[in-house]
C-alpha positions as CSV (number, residue, x, y, z in Angstrom):
1,X,29.2,-30.2,-41.8
2,X,27.3,-33.3,-41.3
3,X,23.8,-33.1,-39.7
4,X,23.6,-34.4,-36.2
5,X,20.7,-35.9,-34.4
6,X,20.0,-35.3,-30.7
7,X,17.0,-36.1,-28.5
8,X,15.0,-33.1,-27.4
9,X,13.5,-32.6,-23.9
10,X,10.2,-34.3,-24.9
11,X,12.1,-37.3,-26.3
12,X,11.6,-36.5,-30.0
13,X,14.6,-36.8,-32.3
14,X,16.0,-33.4,-33.3
15,X,18.0,-32.8,-36.5
16,X,20.9,-30.0,-36.2
17,X,23.2,-28.6,-38.8
18,X,24.7,-25.2,-39.7
19,X,23.8,-23.6,-43.1
20,X,25.8,-20.8,-44.9
21,X,23.9,-17.7,-45.7
22,X,24.8,-14.8,-47.9
23,X,23.4,-11.3,-47.5
24,X,23.4,-8.9,-50.5
25,X,21.7,-6.0,-51.8
26,X,19.9,-5.8,-55.3
27,X,17.6,-3.2,-56.6
28,X,17.3,-1.6,-53.3
29,X,16.2,-4.8,-51.5
30,X,18.3,-6.7,-49.0
31,X,18.3,-10.5,-49.7
32,X,19.1,-13.3,-47.3
33,X,19.9,-16.3,-49.4
34,X,20.7,-19.9,-48.5
35,X,22.3,-21.7,-51.5
36,X,22.1,-25.1,-49.8
37,X,18.4,-25.1,-49.6
38,X,17.8,-22.5,-52.6
39,X,15.7,-20.5,-50.1
40,X,15.7,-16.7,-49.6
41,X,14.1,-14.0,-47.6
42,X,14.1,-10.1,-48.3
43,X,13.5,-6.8,-46.6
44,X,14.6,-3.3,-46.3
45,X,17.3,-4.2,-43.9
46,X,19.5,-7.1,-43.0
47,X,17.4,-7.8,-40.0
48,X,14.1,-7.9,-42.1
49,X,15.8,-10.1,-44.7
50,X,17.0,-12.6,-42.0
51,X,13.5,-12.7,-40.5
52,X,11.9,-13.2,-43.8
53,X,14.3,-16.2,-44.6
54,X,13.8,-17.6,-41.2
55,X,10.0,-17.6,-41.9
56,X,10.6,-19.3,-45.3
57,X,12.9,-21.8,-43.8
58,X,10.3,-22.7,-41.1
59,X,7.6,-23.1,-43.9
60,X,9.9,-25.2,-46.0
61,X,10.5,-27.7,-43.2
62,X,7.0,-27.7,-42.0
63,X,5.7,-28.5,-45.5
64,X,8.4,-31.1,-46.5
65,X,8.2,-32.9,-43.1
66,X,4.4,-33.0,-43.2
67,X,4.4,-34.4,-46.8
68,X,7.3,-36.7,-46.1
69,X,9.4,-35.2,-49.0
70,X,12.3,-33.7,-46.9
71,X,14.9,-36.2,-47.8
72,X,13.8,-36.4,-51.5
73,X,14.0,-32.6,-51.8
74,X,17.5,-32.5,-50.1
75,X,18.8,-35.0,-52.5
76,X,17.3,-32.9,-55.4
77,X,19.2,-30.0,-54.0
78,X,22.6,-32.0,-53.9
79,X,22.6,-33.0,-50.3
80,X,24.6,-36.3,-49.8
81,X,23.2,-39.1,-47.7
82,X,24.3,-42.8,-47.4
83,X,21.0,-44.0,-46.1
84,X,17.3,-43.3,-46.0
85,X,17.5,-41.3,-42.6
86,X,18.5,-37.8,-41.9
87,X,21.3,-38.9,-39.8
88,X,23.9,-39.0,-42.5
89,X,22.9,-35.8,-44.4
90,X,25.7,-33.6,-45.7
91,X,25.1,-30.2,-47.4
92,X,26.4,-29.7,-50.9
93,X,29.9,-28.1,-51.0
94,X,30.0,-24.5,-52.3
95,X,32.0,-25.7,-55.2
96,X,29.2,-27.9,-56.4
97,X,26.6,-25.2,-55.7
98,X,28.6,-22.7,-57.8
99,X,28.5,-25.3,-60.8
100,X,24.8,-26.1,-60.6
101,X,23.1,-23.0,-59.3
102,X,23.3,-20.0,-61.8
103,X,21.7,-17.5,-59.4
104,X,24.2,-18.3,-56.7
105,X,27.1,-18.1,-59.1
106,X,25.9,-14.6,-60.4
107,X,25.7,-13.3,-56.7
108,X,29.1,-14.9,-55.8
109,X,30.9,-13.6,-58.8
110,X,29.3,-10.2,-59.4
111,X,27.8,-8.7,-56.2
112,X,29.1,-7.7,-52.9
113,X,27.8,-10.0,-50.3
114,X,28.3,-10.9,-46.6
115,X,28.6,-14.5,-45.4
116,X,26.8,-15.7,-42.3
117,X,26.1,-19.0,-40.8
118,X,22.9,-20.1,-39.2
119,X,22.2,-23.1,-37.1
120,X,19.0,-25.1,-37.9
121,X,17.3,-27.4,-35.5
122,X,14.0,-29.2,-36.0
123,X,12.1,-32.2,-35.0
124,X,12.1,-35.2,-37.2
125,X,8.9,-36.6,-35.6
């Protein structure tokens, strides 16, 4: 799914897109992993793992937008863009992630997992 931009109530431009997540257990820990961003969170339960992931996601966007490295990092992760703006971002397809992300491939091929999707919305300003 291509990222979409929308104005927020305060007039700032907001970026919105959906990201696939996988939830799996390993060594007694529940992990929530986003292969598109190579970010994860963990906890004793799915609820704790998702909350931990959301915290990591917030920290990721805060850091990369503050340091003006978001587009550079998304390109490093295999996101596609036809311009220098976030308006044309496209997350990498799962087939590409499986080819280039050994950890995701291991989970995908050898562990039981549950697939979720999460909507992400943050300010570009």
